[in-house]
C-alpha positions as CSV (number, residue, x, y, z in Angstrom):
1,X,188.0,129.2,15.9
2,X,185.7,132.3,15.6
3,X,183.4,133.2,18.3
4,X,179.8,132.6,18.1
5,X,178.3,135.6,16.9
6,X,176.2,137.4,19.9
7,X,173.0,137.5,18.2
8,X,171.3,135.0,15.8
9,X,172.3,135.0,12.2
10,X,170.0,136.3,9.6
11,X,168.9,135.2,6.3
12,X,168.3,136.9,3.1
13,X,168.2,136.2,-0.6
14,X,171.7,135.8,-2.3
15,X,172.7,138.2,-5.1
16,X,175.7,138.5,-7.4
17,X,177.1,141.0,-5.1
18,X,177.6,138.1,-2.5
19,X,179.6,135.8,-4.7
20,X,182.9,137.3,-3.6
21,X,182.1,136.3,0.0
22,X,180.7,133.0,-1.1
23,X,183.8,132.2,-3.2
24,X,186.1,133.0,-0.3
25,X,184.5,130.3,1.8
26,X,183.6,127.6,-0.9
27,X,187.2,126.6,-1.9
28,X,188.1,126.3,1.7
29,X,185.5,123.6,2.7
30,X,185.4,121.3,-0.6
31,X,188.0,119.5,-2.3
32,X,185.9,120.1,-5.5
33,X,184.2,123.4,-4.9
34,X,181.6,124.9,-7.0
35,X,183.0,127.7,-9.3
36,X,181.8,131.3,-9.5
37,X,180.1,130.3,-12.6
38,X,178.2,127.6,-11.0
39,X,176.8,130.1,-8.3
40,X,176.1,132.6,-11.0
41,X,174.2,130.2,-13.3
42,X,172.2,129.0,-10.5
43,X,171.2,132.7,-9.5
44,X,170.3,133.3,-13.1
45,X,168.3,130.3,-13.4
46,X,166.1,131.5,-10.4
47,X,167.1,128.8,-7.8
48,X,166.1,129.8,-4.2
49,X,169.6,131.0,-3.0
50,X,170.1,132.0,0.7
51,X,173.0,133.7,2.6
52,X,173.2,133.5,6.4
53,X,175.0,136.3,8.0
54,X,175.8,137.9,11.1
55,X,176.8,141.7,11.7
56,X,177.5,141.9,8.0
57,X,179.6,138.6,7.7
58,X,178.6,135.8,5.7
59,X,178.7,132.7,7.6
60,X,177.1,130.2,5.1
61,X,174.7,130.0,2.2
62,X,172.5,127.3,0.7
63,X,170.8,126.8,-2.7
64,X,167.8,124.9,-3.5
65,X,166.1,124.1,-6.7
66,X,162.4,123.9,-6.7
67,X,160.6,122.1,-9.4
68,X,156.8,121.6,-9.0
69,X,156.2,119.9,-5.7
70,X,159.9,118.7,-5.3
71,X,162.9,120.6,-3.8
72,X,166.5,119.6,-4.4
73,X,169.4,120.9,-1.9
74,X,172.0,121.8,-4.3
75,X,174.5,123.3,-2.0
76,X,174.6,124.0,1.8
77,X,178.0,125.6,3.2
78,X,179.1,126.9,6.6
79,X,182.5,128.9,6.7
80,X,185.1,126.6,8.4
81,X,185.4,129.1,11.4
82,X,181.7,128.3,12.1
83,X,181.8,124.6,12.0
84,X,180.6,122.5,14.9
85,X,178.4,125.4,16.3
86,X,175.0,124.5,15.0
87,X,174.9,126.8,12.1
88,X,174.6,124.0,9.5
89,X,171.5,122.9,11.5
90,X,170.1,126.3,11.7
91,X,170.8,126.9,8.0
92,X,169.2,123.5,6.9
93,X,166.1,124.3,9.1
94,X,165.8,127.6,7.0
95,X,166.0,125.7,3.7
96,X,163.5,123.0,4.8
97,X,161.2,125.9,5.8
98,X,161.8,127.8,2.4
99,X,161.0,124.4,0.6
100,X,157.7,124.0,2.5
101,X,156.7,127.8,1.8
102,X,157.1,127.0,-2.0
103,X,154.7,124.0,-1.7
104,X,157.4,121.3,-2.1
105,X,156.3,117.9,-0.5
106,X,159.8,116.3,-0.6
107,X,163.3,117.8,-0.1
108,X,166.1,115.7,-1.7
109,X,170.1,115.9,-1.5
110,X,173.1,114.3,-2.4
111,X,176.0,113.8,-0.2
112,X,179.4,112.4,-0.4
113,X,179.3,109.0,1.1
114,X,182.6,109.9,3.1
115,X,180.9,113.1,4.6
116,X,179.7,111.4,7.9
117,X,179.3,114.5,9.7
118,X,176.9,115.9,7.1
119,X,175.1,112.6,6.7
120,X,174.7,112.6,10.7
121,X,173.2,116.2,10.6
122,X,170.8,115.0,7.6
123,X,169.7,112.1,9.6
124,X,169.2,114.1,12.8
125,X,167.1,116.5,10.9
126,X,164.8,113.7,9.5
127,X,166.4,112.8,6.2
128,X,166.3,109.1,5.2
129,X,168.7,107.4,2.6
130,X,167.0,106.7,-0.5
131,X,169.7,105.2,-2.6
132,X,173.5,105.4,-3.8
133,X,174.5,107.2,-7.0
134,X,177.6,105.4,-7.9
135,X,180.7,107.6,-8.9
136,X,178.5,110.6,-8.6
137,X,181.2,113.2,-7.3
138,X,184.9,113.8,-8.6
139,X,187.5,112.6,-6.1
140,X,191.3,113.0,-5.9
141,X,191.6,109.5,-7.1
142,X,188.7,108.7,-9.5
143,X,185.1,109.3,-8.3
144,X,183.2,109.0,-5.2
145,X,179.7,107.6,-4.5
146,X,176.9,109.9,-3.4
147,X,174.3,109.0,-0.8
148,X,170.7,110.3,-2.2
149,X,168.7,111.3,1.0
150,X,165.1,112.5,1.2
151,X,162.8,114.3,3.5
152,X,159.1,114.4,3.4
153,X,157.8,117.8,4.0
């Protein structure tokens, strides 16, 4: 377990130069991680992509797609060494603020139905379950449902 950095992490826009650091984290926390190409395409598409870092180390990252008055959280990730220390909440709060600044009135996301820890965080931050997307995610055996959640901004 890494020690909590002794100063608050900073946020900055993600660039192509961050993809090596992102790809060191992504496959360690997901059974079916995004590829480098997924991140590159998201950056090329102009999605709002952010890196959370401390002392030059990337602790996490998140991407949101902004379309008219809606925001859709595509990926939010914290390096495994920093799980359980409040960084996910800090990063999510930043992405909520970014979405509001862009004029979004709602923020939506999907989360694996089995990811109780993430669902708990989203609920604590005010998200409500809006429905189930059946067989949304690839899984080791078949597919897994996603919980669709939303937050009125």
